[in-house]
N, C-alpha and C positions, 0 to 999 in steps of 0.2 A: 504493499499500500503506499503510495505515494503521499506527501504532505502530511504524514501522521504522527508529527511529534508534538508533545503537549506539556504544558507546565500550569500548575494549579497556584495560585495565591489565595490564600484562606484567611479571613478575618472572622473575630468573633469567637463564640461559645464552643463548648465540648462537642455539641449538637452539628455545629459546621465543622469540626473538626473530623468526627466521623463520617460525615457525609461527603467531605472532601477524600477521604480515604477510600469510601465508597466509590465516588468517581474515578479515581485513580486506578482501582482495582478492575473496574468495569472496561475501562479503555484498555489497560493492558492486556485484559483477555480477549479483546477484539485486535490484538496485534499493533496498537500505537505504542509509540516508544515514548518514554519520558525524557525530556530535553535536560541540560544541564542547569539551565536557568530560562528565567521569562523572556530574554531577549533571542534567545536561539529557537525558541519552539514556534511550529506552524499555527497552533491553536494556545491561546493564553486565557485560562479561564479564572475570573474573578469571582470567588465564593464570598458574598458580602454579607455583613451584619448592619441592622438598621438600629442598634437600641441606642448607640450614641451618635451625636452628630459630626463629633471628631473623627471618629472611625470613618464615616462617609466621606468626609472632606479628603482623607488620606488617600482612599481607594480611587477617587477621580483624579488627583494628582498622579497617581501611579500610571493609571490608563493613559494619560498623555506622554507619560516617559516611555512606556513600552511600544506605543505608536510611533513615536520619534526614533529611537533606538532600536526597535524590534526587528525581526526579520523581515525583509520585504514580501509584501504579498501575505502577511500573517494574519489571523483571524484573531480578533477580541470577543469572547463571551462575557458577559456579566450576568451573574445568576444569585439566586438566594432571597435573603429579607427586603434588601433596598430594592431589588428588581421587583420583587411581588407586590411592593407598595407603590412604588413610583416608576415602574416599568415603562409606561407608554409615555411618561415626561422625557425620560431618561433616551427612548428611543427616538424622539423628535429633535431633542436638544443635542446629544453627543452624535454626530453621524459618524465617527471614528469606531463607534461600538458596533459590530457585525451581528451579534447575536444578544438577546435579552430573554432570558428564560427566569423561572419563578424557583419557589421554595419547594414545590412539590412534583417538578418534572424534571429532576436532574439526572434521570435514568435514560432520557432521550437527549442527551447532550451528544452523542456519535452521530444521531438524525441531524441535530440542528447543524453540526458542522458540515455535514455534507451538503446540506442545502446552501450554507454559505460560500461553500467551495463552488456551488454552480452559479453563484452571483447574486443570491437572494440576501437581503436583510431580513432576518430572523427575529420576529416578536411572538413570544408564545408563554403566556402566563396562566396556562391552565391550571386551575386549582384542584387537580385530582389527587388520587392517592398514588404516590410513586411506591414501586415494590421493590426497592433497594434492600430493606432488610428480609425480605421474604428470599430474593434470589442472590443477592451480592455480598450480605453482612459477612459471610465468612470467607469471602473472597477479598475483602478490603485491604488494600495496601497499608498496613497499619505502623507506626512507627515502631512500637514494641513487638516482640515475639511472644510477649509473657503478659503484658496487660492489655487488655481490651474493653472499648466501650461497646455496649449493646444497648441500642434505643429500643425501648419498650412502648413508646407512644408518640404520638405527633400532636402538636397544635395546643391550645389552650382557650379555655372558657371563662378566665376570670375577668377579663377585661379590665386591668388596673388603669387608673387615669392617665398615667404616664407612659403606659407600655405599648409598644408598636406589635409584639409578638401575635397576639390573635389576628391582627389583621395581615400579617405577614405570614403565618404559618396556619391560619384557620382553625377550625374548631378541633376539640379534642377527638382522635382516634387512637386506641389502644390495638395493639398487634394480637393475635391469639396466643394464648398461654404455650399450646403445641409449640408453635414457630420459635417462640422466645426460649424454650426449655430444650429444643432441639438445635437452635442456634448456640446457646452456651455449651451443650455436650459436645457439639462438633469443635468449638473452640478448646475446650479443655483437652480432647483428643488429639489437637494439634499442639498441644504443649503450653497453652496459656494457663496462668494460674491465679491471675487476679481480674475481676469482672466489675465493670463499672456501669450500673443500670442508669440509661438516660430518659429524661422525660421532662418537658416544661414544668408538670406537676404530678410528679409520680404517684402522689396519695390519691389521686382521682382515676390512676389506672382502672380500667374495667367500665368505666361510664357508657362507653359505646365502642364497640369493637369494628376492625376493619370489614369483618365479613357480614356485619349487622346481624349476627346471631346473639341473642339475648342470653348472659351466662351469670350465674351467682358467684362470680370470681372478682376478687379484690386484690389490690397490692399485697396485703397480709397472705393472702393465698398463694401468691407468686413467690414470694420470699420464703414461705415454708417448702413449696416445691422445689425450689433452687436449692435449699438447705440439704435436699435428699441426693443433689448430684456430688459424686466422688471427685475429689480432685482439685477443689476450689479451696486457694489459700485464703483469699479475701475478696469479700462482696462488698461493694459501695453502690450509693445511689445518689443522684442528684436531678432534680431538686425537689424539696418538700415546700408546699405553701402552709404555713403557720395555721390558717383556718382549718384544714383538713389532717393536720399533724394530730395523732392523739395518743392516748396510754397505751393501746393496744400496740401500736406499733413499737413504742418506746420498750415495752415488754418483749418483744420478738428480738428486738436489738440485744436486750440484755441478757437473753436465754441463748442466743445463737452462737454456733462455734466458728462461723466464717464471717459473719457482718462486722465491719470496722467499727471501732470507738471513735466515730468522728460523723460529724452533723452538719450539714449547711442548711440553715433556717433563715432566710430572708426576713429581715425586721422592717426594712426602708425608713421608717421614722420610730423616733421614742415619744411622739405625741400623738393621744388618741385624735384630737382634732385633725391633724395632718393625715394620719390613716384613714380617716373617714373621706377626707378630700380625696385620697388616694384610691378608694374603693378596694380597701385590704379585706375588710369584713372578719376583722379580729380586733381586740382591743388589748393595750399594752398588759393590763391585769391578766387576760387571758394567755398571752404569750409566755408572761413570766410564770404563771402556773404550771406551764408545760415544760418550761426549762427546769423549774424545782423538781418536778418529778423526775425527769430524765437526768439531772444529777444525783437523785436520791438512787435509781436504779443503776446507773452507770457513773459512780464517782470520777472516772478517770476520763469522761467524755471530752473531746475536743470539738469545739464550736466554731464555726465560722459563720459569716452574715453578709447582707448586703445593705448599705445605707444611701439614701440620697439627702443631700445639703441644698437648700435653697429652694425647696419646693414650692409654687405659687402659695403665696399667703403665710409661708413660715415666719413667724415672730421669733426674737431673740429667746423668748420662753420656750418656745417649741424646740429651737435650737439647744437649747439647755437642757431639755428633757432627754433628747437623744443622747447627748453627751453622758448623762447620767445613767441611760441604759448601757452604754458602752462599759462604764466603770463598773457597773453592778453585774452584769452577766460575765464580764471579762472573756471576750472571744479569743481563741488563739491567733485568729486572722479576721480582719473585716474588709471587704471590698467597697471602698467609699468613692461616692462619686457626687459632682455637683448636678444639679437639675439641668436636663437638656431637652426642649420641647421637641418632639417627635411629631411629623406631619399627621394629620388626621386623630390625633388623640384628643380627648377631653381637656387635659393639662395644657395642652399648647394653645388653647383658646382662653385661657384664664389670664389674658395678657396684663389686664389692670393690676393682678396680683403678683406679677413676676418680682422676685427678689433681685436687686441690683448685682451685675456681674461680680462687681470688686467684693461686694458682701458674701456671695456664694463661695467665692474663691477663699476669702478669708475663713469662714466657717470650715469649710472642706478642709484646708491646711491644718487648722487647729484639731479638728478630730483626727487626722491622721497622725498628728504628733502624740495625741492621747493613745491611739490604738498602738503606734509604734512601741511606746513604752510598755503598753500591758503584753504585746506579743512576746517583746524580749524577756521579761519577766518569767512568762510563763514556759518558754523555750528553755530557759536556764534550770526550770526545774526539773527537766529531765536528764541533766547532767548526773551521773553516776548511776543511772538506771540502765535495765537491760531491755534491748529491743529486739524483736523478731522481724527481719526485712526480707522481701522479696527484691532482688536486686535486678534492674531489667533495662540499666543504661549507664551511661558515663558522666561524669561532671563535666563543667566548662572546660577544665583543663586536659580532658581526655585522659586522664590518668588514672582516676579513682571510680569504683562502682557507685552508681548512685539508686536508690530506691525510695519507696515511700512505706511508713509504717502504718501500722492501725489507725493512728491519730492523724494521719494524712501529711505528717511532716516529713521533709526532704531529708534523707538520711544518707551521707556520704561516709564511706568505710573500704578498707580492701582495695583489690586492684581489679582489672578487668577480666580476671580468671574466673571470678564469682558471679558473673553476669548471669541472669537464668537461675541461679540458686537462691535458696531460703538461708539465711544465715541469722544467728545470734550476734548482736553488736553491745558493746558497751560504749554508752555515749561519755565522752571527755569534754565536748564544748558545744557551744550552741551560739547561732545568731538569732534574730528574729523569726526567721522561716527557715533554718537549715540546721540539722544536727550533725555532728563530726564523732566518729569513734573507731574502734577497732573490733575486728572479728575476733569472736571468743571460739 
């Protein structure tokens, strides 16, 4: 096949990472070749993220660079969440884009490319159900041979007022339990030892299945069935919504032999007033009650969260409430952002309530300082402890083995000979996000 080299530039969340891996595996299975970089490829695919405006600006700057410095006659494809929301606008505005496709038809990328080779500019935002997980999940070109993402559902039904995801990814659809379990079994047979389940809101898994068959089968049922699969070292899941996260799930986590002792539970704001404006459907009191039970059942739980600062209408008191929660819960890591209005969302229309950019940045920087102090204090508490770690890669120096423990902390120890192996590690040092140790 001529003109068949490709390169994927991926932006955004773990879901995008997996979908890029699936596209790569799919194209390789069709005898496409992966180029060394985006400037040598016949087809450059931008897998986009629409969550924050800054990420979007970077993408379009990069498209111009690729068009200018890239392979003569090369085709540029832009897909994912930005395309799904703004695809028609992009298609009209940016004549240097050859293909615009959506977030749920990535399995058709080779078809779109052949149409582009025949001189057509392609715009296809079909919001169907793409069958990547059904056909290509086990063939995805993953970065690791030992840790794998497994998508269990698509879309979101929550419609938080700041969030573009429901518009970009559609309503919730859960994969069938049989398919998910068979995918995990196949990955374990291939040598994978760590599985991370992905969904916009894993707690609502089973609300509607892709085959439209009604089942009395929940996320808790799925976890119990995965527990029975032999060969899994660690099982993780992302992301939980606080309104659906409950004590039954906490009990399963506490009693499991494979579920990691880490949890990502996005708070978004420490103010009940702002949470209501965000349409988050829980209160601070409800959230803290769940955290209290979680810490009672799993005392060593490592918590992470997301928080937005400068949401429309956020007062100094609202901001102080958020800082108070950071200090009270003491997350190991917090992903902190300043509010960024996204097209078509209700929050973007609250212009009269917008917090000045300078104030948003000031609040964000202060929150980051507080969280960095907490992260370092919690990391240093691991010094002197023993960790069991699956090493699945190398550190930035390319000298030492790198892995993540049950608390989702990066652990660096040993040399490259232990990659793919599970080892006990004595932790000797730590910074805010990484632990360093010796193999026992």
